Structures are given as structure tokens and as C-alpha cells.
C-alpha positions as CSV (number, residue, x, y, z in Angstrom):
1,M,82.4,114.1,75.2
2,P,85.9,115.0,75.6
3,T,87.6,114.5,79.0
4,V,89.7,117.2,80.3
5,L,93.3,116.0,80.6
6,D,96.4,118.2,81.8
7,L,98.3,118.2,78.5
8,D,101.0,120.5,80.0
9,A,101.8,117.6,82.7
10,L,101.3,114.8,80.3
11,G,103.3,116.0,77.5
12,P,107.0,115.2,79.0
13,L,105.8,111.7,79.2
14,A,106.1,111.6,75.2
15,E,109.9,111.6,75.9
16,H,109.7,109.1,78.8
17,V,112.5,106.3,78.5
18,S,109.5,103.6,79.2
19,F,108.0,102.7,75.6
20,E,105.1,101.3,77.9
21,V,104.3,105.0,79.4
22,R,104.7,106.6,75.8
23,E,102.1,103.9,74.6
24,S,99.8,104.5,77.7
25,L,100.0,108.3,76.8
26,A,99.0,107.5,73.6
27,R,95.9,105.5,74.6
28,A,94.9,108.4,77.0
29,M,94.9,110.7,74.2
30,W,91.7,109.7,73.1
31,L,89.9,111.1,75.7
32,C,90.7,114.5,74.7
33,G,89.5,116.7,72.0
34,D,92.2,119.5,72.6
35,A,94.3,120.3,69.7
36,R,97.4,119.8,71.7
37,A,96.8,116.2,72.0
38,A,96.2,115.9,68.0
39,G,100.1,117.3,67.8
40,L,101.2,114.9,70.7
41,L,99.8,112.1,68.9
42,L,101.4,113.0,65.8
43,K,104.6,113.2,67.4
44,L,104.0,109.6,68.9
45,T,103.4,108.2,65.4
46,R,107.0,109.1,65.1
47,D,108.3,107.4,67.8
48,E,111.4,104.8,67.8
49,N,109.1,101.8,69.3
50,E,106.8,100.2,66.9
51,H,104.2,99.5,69.5
52,V,103.9,103.3,70.5
53,R,103.6,104.3,66.8
54,G,100.9,101.7,66.2
55,T,99.0,102.7,69.1
56,A,99.2,106.4,68.3
57,A,98.0,105.8,65.0
58,H,95.5,103.6,66.1
59,V,93.9,106.1,68.6
60,F,93.4,108.6,65.7
61,G,90.0,106.9,64.7
62,E,88.8,107.2,68.3
63,F,90.4,110.6,68.8
64,R,88.2,111.8,66.0
65,L,85.0,110.5,67.4
66,A,86.1,112.5,70.7
67,G,86.0,115.6,68.7
68,G,89.8,116.3,68.1
69,P,91.1,118.0,65.2
70,M,92.6,116.2,62.5
71,D,95.1,118.5,60.6
72,G,97.8,116.8,59.1
73,V,96.4,113.4,60.4
74,I,95.4,111.4,57.2
75,E,98.8,112.5,55.4
76,R,100.6,111.2,58.6
77,L,98.7,107.8,58.5
78,W,99.3,107.5,54.9
79,E,102.8,108.3,55.1
80,M,103.1,105.3,57.7
81,A,100.9,102.9,55.9
82,D,103.3,103.3,52.8
83,T,106.7,103.6,54.7
84,D,106.6,102.0,58.0
85,P,108.5,98.7,58.1
86,T,106.6,97.2,61.1
87,D,103.4,96.2,61.7
88,A,102.5,99.8,62.7
89,R,101.7,100.3,59.2
90,F,98.4,98.1,59.8
91,D,97.4,100.2,62.6
92,A,97.7,103.4,60.3
93,L,95.7,101.6,57.5
94,A,93.1,100.4,60.0
95,S,92.8,103.9,61.4
96,L,92.3,105.3,57.9
97,V,89.5,102.8,57.2
98,D,87.9,103.7,60.6
99,L,88.3,107.3,59.5
100,G,86.2,106.5,56.4
101,D,89.1,106.8,53.7
102,A,87.6,105.1,50.7
103,E,91.3,104.4,49.3
104,A,92.4,102.8,52.5
105,K,89.3,100.5,52.5
106,A,89.8,99.4,48.6
107,R,93.4,98.6,49.7
108,V,92.5,96.5,52.6
109,E,89.5,94.6,51.5
110,P,91.2,92.2,49.0
111,E,93.9,91.2,51.7
112,L,90.8,90.7,54.0
113,T,88.8,88.7,51.5
114,A,92.0,86.5,50.7
115,A,92.5,85.9,54.3
116,H,89.1,84.1,54.8
């Protein structure tokens, strides 16, 4: 069940100088099913810091469970999975798998099998 968060008050934190604050903001967004939270998370997937991008990508799997809208999310997660040069791409792939994306699962399974 979504929790009410004051997104008007939290939104400016997406520009905070500290990446830890921006990362914490991304973590908090899974509690909210508000469409503005999805927009804020999408913005955070483009953050300059890989930890913020990765956390924002990861949160989308949980965000969907909270009833949040997913417009543009799958496309952005695939963009990250294909182009992000950091480990944030793995968070994007994991979120895609969590969201039930069959192509992402097929892409990840051989690597997981090989790792055993």
C-alpha cells in the first residue's frame, strides 16, 4: 500500500550536492505510488553518480509493487542496461528481471549459470 510522501518537499533533494542524499531519495520513492515519484526516479536514473543511478533503477521493481506508474520505465531501464558504463547497468537488468521482462531474464540467465 503506497505511503503518502510530500513530493513537493522531497523533489528538490534530487539536486542536492550529496550523492548520499540523492540515493536516499531514490530509496524512499518505492514507498510512493504517485506518478510524480516515477518522474523523479527516472530523473535519478540519469544522475551523474553511478550509485544514485543504480539505486533508482533497482527501486523500480519495488515501485511497481507499490502501485506506481511505469510509463517510460522499461525503455529507460533497457537504455541503462545497454549503455551505462558502470555497475548501474546490472541494477537496471535486475529490475527488468524483477518486472518480468523475458528478454532481460534470457540475457542474464547464461551469466548466472556460468558464475556457478
